[in-house]
N, C-alpha and C positions, 0 to 999 in steps of 0.2 A: 403421357401428359400428366396424369394424376400423380404418378410416382415422382415426377420432377418438380412438383409444386408443394409449397409448405402446407403441412396438415392444417394448421390453424387458419390460414387464409382460405383454404378450400372449404372448411367447415363454416366459416363466416359467410362465404359466398352462397353455400347451400341454404343456410339459415335465411339470408337476405332474400333469395329468390322465393323460398317458401312463404316468407312474410309478405312479399310483394303480391303474391297471388292467393293470399289467405285473409285479405281485408286489413292488412297491416302495412299498407303502402308507405305511410309516414315514417315508419321505422326503417324500412328497406332503403328509403331515399338517402339516408345518412351513410349507407355502406356500398351502394352499387348504383351505377348509372344505367338507365333503361329507357326504351321508347315508351311513350305514353300508353300505347296499345297493350304493352306487356303487363300493365297493372290491371289484371282481370282475375275474377274468380270463376269465369265461365268455362266449364269443362270442355266445351266444343271450340273454344277459341284457338286459332292457329298459333297464338302466342303462348298457349298454356304449356307449362312444363309440369307434367303430371307428377304427383308426389311419389308414385311407385317408381318412376324413373329416377327421381332424386334419391330415393332409398337405395336403388341399385347402384347408382354412381358412388354413393357414400360407402356401400359395401365393397365395391371395387377398389376404392381408395384404401380401405382398411386391409384388404386382402393382397394388395400389391406392395412389395417392399419399396421403400423410398429409393429414388434414383440417386446416382452418384454425380450427375451433372444437372445443370439447369437449361439444357438445350431446348427442351420443349415446355418450359415453364409457362403456365397460362396466366392471363391477366384476370385476377379474381374480382376486379372492380367494375366489370362490364357485364351486362345481361347477354351480350353477344357471345360471351365465352360459354355460358351454360347452354345457350341455344346450340352452339357448335358441338359441345360434348354430348348433348341429347341426340342430335342427328347422327353423330358417330356411333352412339350406342345402338340406334336403330339399324345402322349398316352392319354392325357386328351381329345383331340378332338375325338379320337377313342371311348373312353368310353362314352362321351356325345352323340355320334351319334348312339349308339347301339339301343336305343329306339326311336330315332328321325327320322332316315332316313330309308325309305323302297322303294319298287318298284313303289309306287304311287307318291312319292314326290321327287324322286332323281333328276329329271330335274330342279325342283325349287332350289334344293341345288346347282346344277351347276350354276344357275343364281347368287346365293349368293357368291359362290367361285369366279366366274368371277369378281364380283364387288370388292371383297377383293384383288384380285391379279392383274387384268388388269391395273388398274390405276398406280400401282407401276411399272409395266413392261413398260408402256408408259412414265411415269415420268411427271414432270411439268417444265422442263427447256428447252423445245424446243422453238425456237424463234417464230415459227408460233403460238404456244399457247399464248405466251406473247402478240403478236400483236393482236390476235383475241380478247382477253379479254379487252385489252385497247381500241380497236375499239368499242366494245359493251358497256363497262361500263365506259370508261375513257373520254367520251365526253357527250355533251348535258345535259339533266336534271339529269342524273345519277351523272355526275361529279359535277354539281352545288350542288346537295343534299349532296354528300359526303363532299365537302369543307365546306358547311354550318354546317354540323354536327360535324366535327372534327377539323376544322380550318387549314386544309392543303389540297392541291390538291391531286387527285388520282395519278397524275404523280409523285408528290413528295413522296407519300406513297409507291408506287411501286418501285421507285428509291431507297429509303432507304432500303426497304426489299431486293432488289437485292444486295445492298452493304452488308447488314447483312448476307445474304446467303454466300457471298464470304468470309467475315471475319470469320464467325463461322464454315465454312467448313475447314478453315486452322488452326483453333485453338480450342482446346477442351473447356477448361474453359478460358475465356478471359474477360478483362475489357476494352480493346481497341476497342470501338465501334464508333470510330470517324475517321476522315480522308476523309470525304465526299467532301472536297474542290477539290479533284482531279476530281470529277464528276461535279464540278460547283455548288455544293449544300452546304447549311449552316449546320454545325454540330449540330445546335440547333434542326434541324428536327428530329434527333435521339431521343431526349427527348420527342417529341410528339408521335412518332411512337411506341416506346418501350412499353408503356402501352397497346397498341392495339394488340401486338403480343407476349407479355411476361408476366410472373407473378412469384412470389416467390413460391418455391416448395410446401410449406404447403398450399398456396391458390390454387395451381394447383391440389393438391391431393383432396381437398374438392370439387372443381368445377367438377373434373372428376367423383367423386362419385355421386354428385348431378345430373350430366348429365346421368349417368347410371340409376339412380333411376327414373328420368323423362321418359326416353325412355322405360324402362321396365314397368312402370306404364301405359304408353300410349298403349303399345302393349298388356298388360295384361299377360305377361309371362316373365320368367327368360331367359335371353339371353345366348346362348352358349358362352364359354370363347372367342373363336376366333372372335365373332361378337360384342363384347362390343365396344361402340362408343369411338373413340379416341379423347381425349381433346387436344392432340397435334395439331390437325387440326384447333383448335381455337387459342391456344397460343403455337406455336411451339418452343418458346424460354423460358427457365426456369432459374430463378435467384436463386443463392445459398442463403440458409438461413444463413449459417455461415459468408459469406462475400457477402453483398448485391450488391457489385460492380462487381461480377463475374457472367457471363452468359454462358449457354451451349444450343446448339440446337442439341439434340441427333440424330435427322434425319434432317439435314439442308434443304433438298429439300422441306420439308413441309412449310418452310418460303415462297417459291415461290408459293406453293399451296394456302397458305393464301392470297397472293397478287394477285391471278388470280381468281381461282374458288371461293375462300372465299369472294371475294368482294360482291357477291350476298347477303350475310348475313348483310353486312353493309348497303345495300340499302333497305332491307325489311321494316324498319320503315318508309320509304318514302311513302309507300302505293301504290295503284294500278297505279297511274299516273306515278310514277317513274318506276315501273315494265313494264308498257306499252311502255315507252321510250326504255327500254332495249330490249323488244321484237321487236320493229321496227328496232333497230340497228342490231339485230340478223339477221333479214331478209335482211337488206341492206348489211351486211357483207357477207352473203352467195352469193348474186348476185355479189358483188365485187370480191370475191374469184373465182367464176366460170369464170367470164369474164377474169380476169387476167391470170388464168391458161390455159383456153381454149378459145381463141379469136373467134373461129368459132361459139361458142354458143352465143345466145342472151337471157340472163336471164332477163325477164321483171317483173316488180312489178304486183301486183294483178290488175285485170280489173274489174271495177264496171259496172253493167248492170241492167236493169229493168226486173222484173218478178212478175206477179200478183200485179202490182202497188207498188212493194217494191224494194228497192235497194238491190242488191245481189253482193257479191264479189267472184271472182274466188279464187282458192288457192293462197298462198302468192307469189309464184314464178312460172311464165310461162316460161318454157325453150324451146326456139326455135332453130332450126338448118335449114338453107335454107328456112326460112319462114314457117316451119312446126313445130307444137308443138310436141316435142318428150318426154317430161316429165313435170310433175307439182309437186311442193313441197308445202306442208303445214308445216309451221314452228312453233315449240313449244319450247320456251326458258324456260319452266317450270323446276325448280330445282329438281334434283334427290334427294329425301329425304332419310334419314337413313332408314325409314320404308319401302320405295320402294326397297331398296337394300337388306335388311336383315330380313324383316318380314317373318313369317311363311306363311302368306297369303298376298303377296305384294299388290294385287289389292284392297283388303279390307283394309289393313293397310295404304295404301296411295291412298285412293279412289279418292280424289280431283285431284291428278296428273294424274292418269290413266284415269279418265273420260275425261281429256283434250286430251289424246292420242286417245281415242275412237272417240271423236268429230272430230279430225283431219282426221281419216279414213273416217268418214261420209262425211266430206267436199270434199274429193277427189272423192268419189262415186257420190256425187251430181253434181260435175263438169262434170264428164263423162256422167251422165244421161242428163244433160241440153244440152250438145253438141249433143248427139244422138237425142234428141227430137227437135233440131233446135232452142232452146231458146237462144243459144249463138253461134254466127257465128265465129268459129275458125277452121282452118285447122289442125286437130289433127290426128296424126299418129295412125293407127290401133293398133300398139304395144306400144303406149305411156304408160309410167309408172307413177303411183302415189306414191310419196315418202313422208313419214313422217320424216321431218328433225328436230332433237332434239338437244338441247344444250348438253345433256348427254345421256348415253346408257340406255334408259328406258327398253328395251326388251332384254338386253344382255343375251345370253345363256338361253333364257326363252321360250321354245316351248309352254308350257301350258299358259304362259302369252299372247302370240300372239293369241292363240285360244280364250281366254277369251275376248281380245280386239276386235277381229273380231265379236264375238257374240254380244258384247255390241254395236258395230257400226251397226250391222244388226237391233238390237232393236231400235236404234235411227232412222234408215231409215224407219222402219215400223211405227214409231210414227209420224215422221215429213214429210216424202215424200214417199207416197206409190207408186209413179211412178218410183222409182228407182228399176230396175230389176236386175236379176243375172248377166246379161251382163255388167252392169255398175260397179259391185262390183269387180273390178280388184284387185288381191292380192296386198296389199300395201308392199312397201319396207321400212324398218325401218333403218334410217341412222343417227348416231350421227355426228355432225359437224366435230369432229376430224377425223372421218373416211373419210368424204367427202374431207377434205383438203388433207389427205394422198393419196386418189385415184386420185385427181386432179394433185397432184405433180408427180405421177408415171404413168399416163395414158393419152392417147390422147382421143379425143371426142368419137370415135367409141368404144374404149376399155371400157370407162366409161359406155356408154349405153349398151354394151354387158353385163357388170356386173349387171347393174340394171335390165335388162330384165331377165337374168338368175335367179336373186334372187326372182322373182315372181313364179318360179317353186316350186311345193309342196315339193320336196326333199330338197330344200334349205331354207325352211321357218325357221328352227331353227338356221341357220348359220348367222354369221356376214357378212356384205357386203364385207369387205376386203378379207375374206376367200373365198367367192364366186368368186371374181375377180381372185384370185390366181388359182382357179380350172378351170374357164371358159374363161378367157381372158388373153392374154399376157400383160405384162407391159413394159414400156420403159426401155431401158438398163441402163439409169441413171436418177436420179430425175431431174426435171426441176429446173432451178435457182429460188430461192425464189423471188416472184414478188413484195414483199412489203418491205418498209424500216422502221424499228422500230425507226429510227431516227426522223420520223414524230412526235413521242410522246416524245422521250428521246434524246435531243441533245447530251448528253454525250455518247450515244451508239456508234456513229461513231468514237469516240476517243479510244475505247477499243482496246488494241493490238490484241485481238483475232478476232476483226472485221476487222481491217486493213489488216490482213494477211490471213483471212479465204477464203475458196473457196466459190462458190455461191450455193453449194448444201444445202439442208435443213437438218441441223444437230443440235444436242443439243447445248445449250449455255454451255460453259465450262470455 
């Protein structure tokens, strides 16, 4: 059905349905007819077409060669069409799962489902996410490498992407990709940025199929339809073949994803030196955020000491309260790969990344062991928690993944430090930085520590840290004012009407 329908008409339908259920009903009304109940932003509505399903349908459209007839051509002017396609997608998923999912691997499937859906539920247009990625990638060696590679600064790149997100959210097919002077930017920057975030539809089709083939070859298996990699995350803007001056972003929010999370891929060619710079800024950002949200905490950088005539470093963040260590963080900015999210055997498929997580657990245990043995003189609380802080959710909804990581860490301990005993092997807490920021915004120091301590209990090992806090610790009645000013990076930010009139709560950019 997708193959037999015009690409431009399909992309317009997907854009309209997303707009309809993203608070832009007035724009969708011009392009598609729909029942009044379908104009909803409620994730639980029976009329909701979830954006992850829209992304999958667009990916299928790109990966399927155009048909030779119009026998099954769909009517792209009606909401009923997208409802039917979504229901068919669900049936395809059911059929593919019959021989794939069983009682032995169902928890790993929950891990994959979480990665497919949770990112969309959280979104990419929250100001704290924008600030975080600019703090980590938008400064230092990372920023220098980006500018040297592309001929523009990361600040200008993200600024233009922000403008394109606004323009392409308000217009389906548009050629008016200028007007950046109101942000103090040169319109010529658009011509530099567009090749990085857009491509002509035929080129996108070919690149999408190439990406699918590359991933499936690497995994050695055919991917289920719902887990095919989305090329929209590489090039979220598509140029019309018929009129090369017209552009569409069928899911505009992916432009912001490309300008934040996606910056990592721009930096990979810089090598380990550039990635190390990003890792150091990740650690600095975590300390910066903890202190700004909870001034009673003292988040200190790693401490170097001597052991067996060697220099040894503590975990990356030593968290003190009232001069006592209450938690330690080992930080891993390793990128969550496609294989880690959707592979049938994630730890094997993304061995390098998961090995880093296992090493982080070992580092935490080594710290507690050295403190116990008097090799490091620190006043550490008996219930101090060891936390693996990651840039992304490596163990999301993954009970079996956690067990495998713990076992790998035990193997490292047996190999590298036989003096580490069971007492030192405190159950680690896995916490993505987005979750830490959310907890800091809605918790005081005691509530945060209560959540971390509860998460070490066996019954909560498969849980996310935010869900543990909801069960075990109260949260503040209102979110704290956002402590950082994005205007540090973007001078134009303070001039936006939405910022001049906004409250101080942490809410999405609109």
